[in-house]
Structures are given as C-alpha cells and as structure tokens.
C-alpha positions in Angstrom: -17.1 -8.0 18.4 -14.2 -9.5 20.2 -13.0 -11.2 17.1 -13.1 -8.0 15.1 -11.4 -6.1 17.9 -8.6 -8.7 17.9 -8.2 -8.4 14.1 -8.1 -4.6 14.3 -5.5 -4.9 17.1 -3.3 -7.2 15.0 -3.6 -4.9 12.0 -2.6 -1.9 14.2 0.4 -3.7 15.5 1.5 -4.6 12.0 1.0 -1.1 10.8 3.2 0.2 13.7 5.9 -2.3 12.8 5.8 -1.3 9.2 5.9 2.4 10.2 8.9 1.8 12.4 10.6 0.0 9.4 9.8 2.9 7.2 11.4 5.3 9.6 14.5 3.2 9.9 15.1 2.8 6.2 16.1 6.4 5.4 18.8 6.1 8.1 20.0 3.1 6.3 20.4 5.1 3.2 17.2 4.7 1.2 15.8 7.8 -0.3 12.7 9.4 1.1 10.8 9.3 -2.2 11.1 5.5 -2.2 9.3 5.5 1.1 6.4 7.3 -0.6 6.4 4.7 -3.3 6.2 2.0 -0.7 2.8 3.4 0.5 1.2 2.8 -2.9 -0.4 -0.5 -4.1 2.5 -2.5 -5.2 1.5 -5.5 -7.3 3.0 -4.6 -10.7 3.9 -7.3 -13.2 6.7 -6.4 -15.7 5.5 -5.4 -19.2 7.2 -8.3 -20.9 6.1 -10.9 -18.3 9.7 -11.3 -17.0 9.9 -12.2 -13.3 13.2 -11.6 -11.5 13.9 -14.9 -9.8 15.5 -13.6 -6.6 14.0 -14.1 -3.1 12.9 -10.7 -2.0 11.0 -10.0 -5.3 7.8 -10.3 -3.3 5.5 -8.8 -6.0 7.1 -10.9 -8.7 7.9 -8.1 -11.1 11.3 -7.4 -12.8 13.2 -5.8 -9.9 13.6 -5.7 -6.1 12.6 -2.3 -4.8 10.4 -0.6 -2.1 7.3 -1.9 -3.7 8.4 -5.4 -2.6 8.6 -4.1 1.0 5.1 -2.7 0.6 3.8 -6.0 -0.8 5.4 -8.0 2.0 3.8 -5.7 4.6 0.5 -6.3 2.9 1.0 -10.0 3.1 1.6 -9.8 6.8 -1.7 -7.8 7.1 -3.5 -10.5 5.1 -4.2 -8.0 2.3 -2.2 -10.0 -0.3 -1.7 -13.7 -1.0 1.7 -14.9 0.0 4.2 -15.4 -2.9 7.2 -17.8 -2.9 9.7 -15.0 -3.6 8.4 -12.9 -0.6 10.4 -15.2 1.7 13.4 -13.0 1.2 15.5 -14.5 4.0 14.5 -18.0 2.9 13.5 -19.2 6.3 10.1 -20.6 5.4 8.0 -17.7 6.8 7.0 -14.3 5.4 7.2 -11.7 8.2 8.9 -8.4 9.1 12.3 -10.2 8.9 11.7 -10.5 5.2 11.0 -6.7 5.0 14.4 -6.1 6.6 16.1 -8.5 4.2 14.5 -6.7 1.2 15.7 -3.4 2.5 19.2 -4.8 2.8 19.1 -6.2 -0.7 18.0 -2.7 -2.0 21.0 -1.2 -0.2 23.3 -4.0 -1.4 24.1 -4.9 2.3 22.7 -8.4 2.6 25.0 -11.1 3.8 23.1 -13.8 1.9 21.1 -13.8 -1.3 18.8 -16.6 -2.5 18.1 -16.9 -6.1 16.9 -19.2 -8.9 19.8 -19.7 -11.3 19.6 -20.4 -15.1 19.4 -24.1 -14.4 16.2 -23.5 -12.3 18.1 -24.4 -9.1 17.4 -22.4 -5.9 20.8 -21.4 -4.5 21.8 -19.2 -1.5 25.0 -17.2 -2.0 27.0 -15.7 0.8 28.0 -12.1 0.0 30.3 -10.5 -0.8 31.8 -13.1 -3.2 35.6 -12.8 -2.8 36.9 -16.0 -4.4 35.3 -16.9 -7.7 35.9 -19.5 -10.4 34.2 -19.4 -13.8 34.3 -22.2 -16.3 33.1 -20.5 -19.5 34.4 -17.4 -21.3 30.8 -16.1 -21.3 30.9 -16.0 -17.5 34.1 -13.9 -17.5 32.7 -11.6 -20.2 29.5 -10.9 -18.2 31.6 -10.1 -15.1 33.5 -7.6 -17.1 30.3 -6.0 -18.3 29.5 -5.4 -14.7 33.0 -4.1 -13.7 33.6 -6.9 -11.2 37.2 -6.8 -10.1 39.6 -9.2 -11.8 41.0 -9.9 -8.4 37.8 -11.7 -7.5 38.6 -14.5 -10.0 41.0 -17.2 -8.8 40.3 -19.6 -11.6 39.3 -19.3 -15.3 39.0 -21.7 -18.3 42.3 -22.2 -20.2 40.8 -21.6 -23.6 40.1 -17.9 -23.1 40.9 -15.8 -26.2 44.1 -13.9 -25.1 43.2 -11.0 -27.4 39.8 -10.5 -25.8 40.8 -11.5 -22.2 44.4 -10.2 -21.9 44.1 -9.5 -18.2 43.6 -13.1 -17.2 47.0 -14.5 -18.3 48.2 -14.8 -14.7 45.0 -16.4 -13.3 45.1 -20.2 -12.7 43.6 -22.2 -15.5 41.2 -25.0 -14.5 40.6 -26.8 -17.8 39.4 -26.3 -21.4 35.9 -27.4 -20.9 33.5 -26.9 -18.0 32.3 -30.4 -18.4 35.8 -31.7 -17.9 37.0 -29.2 -15.3 39.8 -30.3 -12.9 37.6 -30.5 -9.8 40.5 -31.3 -7.5 42.3 -28.1 -8.7 39.1 -26.1 -8.4 38.7 -27.2 -4.8 42.4 -26.6 -4.0 41.8 -22.9 -5.1 39.3 -22.5 -2.3 36.5 -20.7 -4.1 33.4 -19.2 -2.5 31.5 -19.7 -5.7 32.0 -21.7 -8.9 30.0 -20.8 -11.9 29.2 -23.8 -14.1 27.2 -23.8 -17.4 23.5 -24.3 -17.4 23.5 -25.1 -21.2 24.5 -28.5 -22.5 28.0 -29.3 -23.8 29.2 -31.5 -26.7 27.9 -35.0 -27.0 25.2 -34.3 -24.5 27.5 -33.5 -21.6 26.2 -31.5 -18.7 27.9 -30.1 -15.6 25.6 -32.0 -13.3 28.3 -34.3 -12.0 30.7 -31.4 -11.3 27.8 -29.6 -9.5 27.3 -32.5 -7.2 31.0 -32.9 -6.4 31.5 -29.3 -5.7 28.4 -28.9 -3.6 29.2 -32.0 -1.6 32.5 -30.3 -0.7 30.7 -27.2 0.5 31.2 -25.0 -2.5 28.4 -22.8 -3.7 27.6 -23.5 -7.4 25.7 -21.2 -9.7 24.7 -22.3 -13.2 24.6 -19.7 -16.0 25.4 -19.6 -19.7 25.0 -16.0 -21.1 25.1 -17.1 -24.8 21.3 -17.4 -25.3 19.9 -14.1 -26.5 16.4 -14.6 -25.0 17.7 -15.1 -21.5 20.9 -13.1 -21.5 19.4 -9.9 -19.9 17.7 -11.9 -17.1 21.0 -13.8 -16.3 22.9 -10.5 -16.3 20.5 -8.9 -13.9 20.8 -11.8 -11.5 24.6 -11.5 -11.8 24.2 -7.8 -10.8 22.5 -8.7 -7.6 25.0 -11.5 -6.7 28.1 -9.3 -7.3 26.7 -6.0 -6.0 26.6 -4.4 -9.5 22.9 -3.8 -10.0 23.4 -0.3 -11.5 26.0 -1.5 -13.9 23.7 -4.4 -15.0 20.8 -2.0 -15.5 23.0 0.4 -17.5 24.0 -2.3 -19.9 20.5 -3.9 -20.2 19.0 -0.5 -21.0 21.6 0.1 -23.7 21.3 -3.5 -25.1 17.5 -3.4 -25.1 17.3 0.0 -26.7 19.3 -1.4 -29.7 17.0 -4.4 -30.0 13.9 -2.3 -29.7 15.1 0.0 -32.4 15.7 -3.0 -34.7 12.3 -4.4 -34.0 10.7 -1.0 -34.7 12.5 -0.6 -38.0 11.4 -4.1 -39.1 7.7 -3.5 -38.3 5.8 -4.4 -41.4 8.8 -5.6 -43.3 8.7 -8.6 -45.6 10.9 -11.4 -44.3 13.9 -12.4 -46.3 14.3 -16.1 -47.1 17.6 -17.2 -45.5 19.8 -20.3 -45.7 22.3 -20.5 -42.9 25.0 -23.2 -42.5 28.0 -23.9 -40.2 29.8 -26.2 -42.5 28.8 -27.1 -46.0 25.1 -28.2 -45.8 25.3 -28.4 -42.0 22.4 -26.5 -40.3 21.2 -25.9 -36.8 17.9 -24.7 -35.4 19.7 -22.6 -32.8 19.9 -19.7 -35.2 16.1 -19.6 -36.0 15.3 -16.9 -33.5 18.3 -14.7 -34.4 17.4 -14.8 -38.1 13.7 -14.1 -37.3 14.7 -11.1 -35.0 16.7 -9.7 -37.9 13.8 -9.8 -40.3 14.5 -13.2 -41.9 12.9 -16.6 -42.3 15.1 -19.6 -41.8 14.3 -21.9 -44.7 15.2 -24.9 -42.5 13.5 -23.7 -39.3 13.5 -26.3 -36.5 15.8 -28.6 -38.4 19.2 -29.9 -37.3 22.1 -31.7 -39.0 22.9 -32.3 -42.6 20.7 -31.4 -45.6 21.3 -32.3 -49.2 22.6 -29.8 -51.7 19.6 -30.5 -54.0 17.2 -29.5 -51.2 19.2 -26.3 -50.6 19.2 -25.4 -54.3 15.4 -26.1 -54.5 14.7 -23.5 -51.7 16.4 -20.7 -53.7 17.2 -18.5 -50.7 17.5 -14.7 -51.0 20.3 -14.6 -48.4 23.1 -17.1 -47.6 24.8 -16.9 -44.2 27.8 -18.9 -43.1 28.7 -18.8 -39.4 32.4 -19.7 -39.1 34.5 -21.0 -36.3 36.2 -18.1 -34.3 39.6 -19.5 -35.1 39.1 -18.1 -38.7 38.4 -14.7 -37.3 39.2 -12.7 -34.2 40.4 -9.5 -32.5 44.0 -10.5 -33.1 43.7 -10.1 -36.9 44.5 -7.1 -38.9 41.3 -5.8 -40.6 43.0 -6.4 -44.0 43.6 -10.1 -43.1 40.4 -11.4 -44.7 42.0 -14.2 -46.7 40.5 -17.1 -44.8 37.0 -15.6 -45.0 37.4 -14.8 -48.6 38.3 -18.5 -49.2 35.2 -19.7 -47.3 33.0 -17.3 -49.3 34.6 -18.4 -52.6 33.8 -22.0 -51.8 30.2 -21.2 -51.2 29.9 -19.2 -54.4 31.4 -22.1 -56.4 29.2 -24.7 -54.7 25.9 -22.7 -54.9 26.7 -20.5 -57.8 23.4 -20.9 -59.7 21.3 -19.5 -56.8 20.0 -16.0 -57.2 21.5 -15.1 -53.7 25.0 -15.9 -55.1 24.4 -14.1 -58.4 23.2 -11.0 -56.5 26.1 -11.0 -54.0 23.9 -11.9 -51.0 26.5 -14.2 -49.4 27.7 -13.2 -45.9 30.3 -14.7 -43.6 30.1 -14.0 -39.8 32.2 -15.1 -36.9 30.9 -17.5 -34.3 31.9 -14.9 -31.7 28.9 -12.9 -32.8 26.5 -15.9 -33.0 24.2 -17.3 -30.3 24.6 -20.7 -28.5 28.0 -21.6 -29.9 30.7 -22.1 -27.2 32.7 -19.2 -28.6 29.9 -16.7 -28.9 30.1 -15.1 -25.5 27.7 -12.3 -24.8 28.0 -10.7 -28.2 25.2 -12.3 -30.3 23.2 -9.1 -30.2 26.1 -7.6 -32.3 25.5 -10.4 -34.8 21.8 -9.5 -34.9 22.8 -5.9 -35.8 24.8 -7.1 -38.8 22.1 -9.5 -40.0 19.4 -6.8 -39.8 21.4 -4.5 -42.0 22.2 -7.2 -44.4 18.6 -8.4 -44.7 17.0 -5.0 -44.9 19.6 -2.4 -45.9 16.9 0.0 -47.1 15.6 0.3 -43.5 19.0 0.5 -41.8 20.8 3.0 -44.0 22.3 5.0 -41.0 22.5 2.0 -38.7 26.2 1.0 -38.0 26.7 -2.5 -36.5 30.5 -1.9 -36.2 29.9 1.2 -34.1 27.7 -0.8 -31.8 30.4 -3.5 -31.6 33.0 -0.8 -30.9 30.9 0.7 -28.1 30.5 -2.7 -26.5 34.2 -3.3 -26.5 35.2 0.1 -25.2 32.4 1.0 -22.9 31.3 -2.4 -21.5 34.5 -4.5 -21.8 37.1 -1.8 -21.2 39.2 -3.0 -24.1 41.7 -0.9 -26.1 40.7 -2.4 -29.5 40.0 -0.2 -32.5 37.8 -2.1 -34.9 39.0 0.1 -37.8 42.4 -1.5 -37.4 42.0 -4.7 -35.5 39.5 -7.6 -35.7 37.9 -9.5 -38.5 34.3 -10.8 -37.9 32.3 -10.4 -41.1 32.9 -10.7 -44.8 30.6 -9.9 -47.7 30.4 -8.1 -51.1 31.0 -4.7 -49.6 34.4 -5.9 -48.4 35.5 -6.4 -52.0 34.6 -10.0 -52.6 
C-alpha cells in the first residue's frame, strides 16, 4: 500500500504542476481553447507521415502545439513513452521545464531553438536571428516567402539574379558558390547564423569543410537547400520556426499543397504520357523523374544519368519531349516577345529528332531551369514547373488550369515582386507560342 500511496502522491504533484502551467499559459498569451485541446489524448501522427524535426514536437506529428505540452505532461506522469523530441530545451531530461519551453515556442518567445536541419544535423539556434548569411539563392528566396526583413541579411551569394533579387544589390557578396565561399569574409561580417547547402555541389563538392570552419569559430551553421520538391515544405516550416514566421510558412505551405493536391486529383486514373527529357542534346538526369511522374508522365530514362545515344532515344518514340534550359537563356529580365533563343533551341530539337511522332505532333516543350527541381538556379519554383508539365501532358484535364497565373501569384503574393508576366519574363516555349 505504501508503494501505491507514493505513486498516487507523485501523480497528484505532477497534476498540480501541470495545472499551474495551464493557468499560467493564458496569461502568456495562449488562447483558452488551446488549453482545452491540451486536456485531450495527444498522440497524433500527421496524415502523410511527416514529423517536424524540432525539439518540442513531443508527440512527433507535423507541428508544435498544445498537444505537445499534453504529451510531455503525460511523459512526466509515466503515461507515455519518452520521445527524443520531447526534450524541448535539449538538456537531456524530459520534465516540466520542457513544457515551459514548448509554451515559449508556441508563443514565439523562446531564446533558443533546437532542430534537425536538412543535412540531418542537430543544431541549436539562438533567437532572434539578427545577422544572417545565406549562400544559395534558394535560401534568400525562402526567406522572402516568409517575409523575413532584408535587414537581417548581412551577406548573400554574388550570383543572385538582379531581376529577381533587386533589393540585395547593396548587401555584401560572399562568393559565387557556397562550396567556395570566402570564409574569412563571412567571419568578418559577424553573422549569428550562416545557411549552407545540404545538397551536393558540382564535381561532388559539399559544404562540410565550410561547416567545420565556421562552427569552430563559434558561428551557428544551418544546412538547407529548398530546391527539392519532396522536402521543400518541411524545410520551409523549419525556417518559419527559426525566424519567427510560422504563420507565414503555414500560409504558403497551405497554398502550395492545395495546388499540388488539385493536380494529383485531376490526374487520378489518367494514362501516363511517355516523356523524353534532356538538358543538353542527349544528356539526361534522373533528378527529373519525380517531377515528370507528378505531372502524369513516365520518364523513358527513369533512374538513368548521363549521355544516351540518339538511336536509343529514337527507338523509345516518346509522346512528349521536354528540354530544360539554362536560366541564362530565359529570365525575368526578358520581354515576353524575346523568345528567339528558345525558338532556336526548339528548332534544333525538331531538326535532330524530326521523325519522332512527338515532333510531328508539336509536342516539344522548352522550360527554364528556374522552374526545374534540383538545378542550382531552380530556387523554390519547381512547383510552377510541375503546373506547366501537367497542362502540357494532359491538356484535356487542365482546360481551365493556368500555370502562368500560379506563377504570377507566387511572384506577387509570396515574393513581393512588381513583375507582370504578361510583359516581362520568358520561361517556356512550345507550339502555342507560335513555333
């Protein structure tokens, strides 16, 4: 009986502590209805299996909310198994202190945030971030989606597109490539945080060495890419927590996912179009497989990389031909009538592959690398490329679907750019453009 009494006493103490915490939270600014939510059983996995990799996500779902406070309280009462992410303050123990930290994260008032970045590294960031350096255009583009102040950035890559990033012309440039960033200059700028890529660079380069050098000098390093469609929303959500822009991240992710969901729904039951995609004549990459599949196509050279012979391409007889071209051939700085370079590229394909049915039926499409995944110039806009591909592959299912309107909304609403795509910007070229 004594053992039971002791257990009951401990439970009562924990309940009192949790109740005191509940009473304190509304005074901190958390709505009363969230407190009611906290009283419910809280283990809820996200529908798509995504787990937000931030310490404080105790129930390991896709967000940090009052259910995580509930779950942590249940851990302290031995009613749930301890999870790694329940250690919100990253001190090695799960206790009432973690409940406090979760409350602060919900309120965007935490002084530190521990997360798992896109390179699977556990990093603790001091907040707020006041001096930031990013090393890829993707990083800056994602910051702009969230509305992070330009004044936060003290260093940017020197190869930013001036038409797309006009506001950064007076920010210090730290080098063309993140794998060759001027580390001495970066350190001289005194950043709180430097964002390096998690994706690989040309010739197998990584940013591992730069990461070691910066961290040894006491600089916090985060590794993100933002040009991989399958992980882009997850990265952006983490960005939202780091920079105190959770609502802005949620707004964009909801809009972005609604577009992708509508495409998936329209393609339900559709036959897949057989697609040949190249970057240069007969040069292919497996990086476009998922995008082509999501648009209702089948990459005829799925999982293959490098050069293929013209004879093999001819033997596959694709229904659709796609050419992803370097962004230097396209861009926001071009007048919409300035399609000469893309016309020339398409004409070369027509001459080279002229006997294919795809050519005879006009199913040859040119698209800018700025709207393509994985490429260094693609930024965060590959979902726009998906919209174009879906309409090209299955026009009968997307009669009222307007990829350019989606592109325009992204530029205006989420990038704050004064660019009218009716007059400025060339990114696609195909038979409907008069070729």
